C-alpha positions as CSV (number, residue, x, y, z in Angstrom):
1,M,-9.2,24.7,-50.3
2,I,-9.9,23.6,-46.8
3,K,-10.3,26.2,-44.1
4,L,-8.8,25.0,-40.8
5,R,-10.1,26.4,-37.5
6,C,-7.9,27.2,-34.6
7,K,-8.6,25.2,-31.4
8,K,-7.7,26.4,-28.0
9,F,-5.8,24.0,-25.8
10,F,-5.8,26.2,-22.7
11,R,-8.3,28.2,-20.7
12,S,-8.5,31.8,-21.3
13,N,-7.8,34.2,-18.4
14,S,-11.4,35.5,-18.5
15,K,-12.9,32.2,-17.3
16,N,-10.5,31.6,-14.5
17,G,-9.0,34.8,-13.2
18,S,-6.6,33.2,-10.8
19,T,-4.5,31.3,-13.4
20,G,-2.8,34.5,-14.7
21,A,-2.1,35.6,-11.2
22,A,-0.8,32.2,-10.3
23,A,1.5,32.0,-13.2
24,A,2.8,35.5,-12.6
25,A,3.4,34.8,-8.9
26,A,5.1,31.5,-9.7
27,A,7.3,33.1,-12.3
28,A,8.3,35.6,-9.7
29,G,9.2,32.7,-7.4
30,G,6.4,33.2,-5.0
31,D,3.6,31.0,-3.8
32,T,0.0,31.3,-4.8
33,K,-3.1,30.6,-2.7
34,L,-6.3,29.4,-4.4
35,A,-9.7,28.6,-3.0
36,G,-8.9,24.8,-2.8
37,G,-5.9,25.4,-0.6
38,E,-2.3,26.4,-0.9
39,I,-0.5,25.4,-4.1
40,K,3.3,25.9,-4.4
41,W,4.8,26.4,-7.9
42,E,8.3,26.1,-9.2
43,L,9.9,27.0,-12.5
44,R,11.9,24.2,-14.0
45,P,15.2,25.0,-15.9
46,G,13.5,24.3,-19.2
47,G,11.0,27.1,-18.5
48,M,8.1,24.8,-17.6
49,L,5.9,25.9,-14.7
50,V,4.9,23.0,-12.5
51,Q,3.5,22.3,-9.0
52,K,6.2,21.7,-6.4
53,R,6.7,18.1,-5.4
54,E,5.8,17.1,-1.9
55,C,8.9,15.0,-1.3
56,A,11.2,17.9,-2.2
57,E,9.7,20.0,0.7
58,K,10.1,17.2,3.3
59,A,13.6,16.1,2.3
60,G,14.8,17.0,5.8
61,D,12.1,15.0,7.6
62,S,13.8,11.6,7.6
63,I,12.2,10.4,10.9
64,I,8.5,9.5,10.8
65,M,6.1,8.5,13.6
66,L,4.1,5.4,13.1
67,R,1.1,4.1,15.2
68,I,1.4,0.4,15.4
69,S,-1.9,-1.2,16.4
70,T,-2.3,-4.7,17.7
71,V,-5.6,-6.3,18.7
72,S,-5.8,-4.6,22.1
73,K,-2.9,-2.1,22.3
74,W,-1.2,0.5,20.2
75,H,2.4,1.8,20.2
76,D,3.9,5.0,18.7
77,I,7.2,4.2,17.0
78,S,9.7,6.6,15.5
79,I,11.7,5.2,12.6
80,Q,13.5,6.5,9.5
81,A,11.3,6.8,6.4
82,T,13.9,4.8,4.4
83,S,13.8,1.8,6.7
84,T,12.3,-1.6,5.7
85,F,9.4,-3.5,7.3
86,G,12.0,-6.0,8.5
87,E,13.8,-3.2,10.5
88,L,10.4,-2.1,11.8
89,K,9.8,-5.7,13.0
90,M,13.1,-5.7,14.8
91,I,12.1,-2.6,16.8
92,L,8.6,-4.0,17.4
93,S,10.2,-7.2,18.8
94,M,11.8,-5.1,21.6
95,V,8.4,-3.4,22.4
96,T,6.0,-6.3,22.1
97,G,8.1,-9.4,22.9
98,L,7.2,-11.1,19.6
99,E,10.0,-12.4,17.4
100,P,10.2,-10.8,13.9
101,K,9.2,-14.1,12.2
102,E,6.1,-14.3,14.4
103,Q,4.9,-10.9,13.3
104,R,2.6,-10.0,10.4
105,L,2.5,-6.3,9.4
106,L,-0.4,-4.9,7.4
107,F,-0.4,-1.5,5.7
108,R,-3.3,-0.3,3.6
109,G,-4.9,-3.8,3.8
110,K,-1.9,-5.7,2.4
111,E,0.6,-7.8,4.3
112,R,4.1,-6.3,3.7
113,E,7.3,-8.3,3.2
114,D,10.5,-7.7,5.2
115,Y,12.4,-6.3,2.2
116,E,9.9,-3.6,1.3
117,Y,10.9,-0.1,2.1
118,L,8.5,2.1,4.1
119,H,8.7,5.2,1.8
120,M,8.4,3.1,-1.4
121,V,5.1,1.6,-0.2
122,G,3.8,5.1,0.7
123,V,4.1,5.1,4.5
124,K,4.1,8.7,5.8
125,D,4.3,10.4,9.1
126,K,1.5,9.4,11.6
127,D,0.3,6.5,9.5
128,K,-1.3,3.4,11.1
129,V,0.2,-0.1,10.6
130,L,-1.5,-3.2,11.9
131,L,0.5,-5.9,13.8
132,F,-0.8,-9.4,14.0
133,E,0.8,-12.6,15.3
134,D,1.3,-15.3,12.8
135,P,-1.7,-17.8,13.2
136,A,0.4,-20.9,12.6
137,I,3.0,-19.9,15.2
138,K,0.3,-18.9,17.6
139,E,-1.3,-22.4,17.2
140,R,2.1,-24.1,17.7
141,K,2.7,-22.1,20.9
142,K,-0.7,-23.2,22.2
143,L,0.0,-26.8,21.5
144,L,3.4,-26.6,23.2
145,N,1.9,-25.0,26.3
146,L,-0.8,-27.7,26.5
147,A,1.9,-30.4,26.0
148,A,4.1,-28.8,28.8
149,N,1.1,-28.9,31.1
150,G,0.5,-32.6,30.3
151,H,-3.0,-32.1,28.8
152,V,-1.9,-33.1,25.3
153,K,0.7,-35.6,24.2
154,V,2.7,-34.4,21.2
155,I,4.1,-37.1,19.0
156,E,7.1,-36.2,17.0
157,S,8.3,-38.6,14.4
158,S,11.3,-38.5,12.1
159,Y,9.3,-40.6,9.5
160,H,7.5,-38.9,6.7
161,T,4.9,-40.4,4.3
162,I,5.9,-40.1,0.6
163,C,3.3,-40.6,-2.0
164,V,4.6,-41.7,-5.5
């Protein structure tokens, strides 16, 4: 016969004295406070004890404040958390004077598309979003300004070269 040993899949209460107190307080519907900070617990209908979700607490906070930073200025914008980056560009066009197609928005180091939702990407209250002007459109504006002043002659042609 083979003798099997029982393995423990959980920590005993003697090693970590706060786990029993945390479980008891959570079962009673209360909150527990540990050394690392405040942890809120909830008891699911199946009887499982889990940490409360952050989004469940902030369901009423639908308006978030964003700090939009350009090269030399910054703007504080209030917008709904469920808005898209395209809607944010529309608001920024009123503030900065740049058309939405001339704007490039970066959040967490990545350029975001117009159809992406703020809350799905992870934008939270008081986060920073970088605003840049599209370099191609910026260059086109400079050329048109120089052409308007007479410094550069812009040749526009309806003919295109086709290579076969």
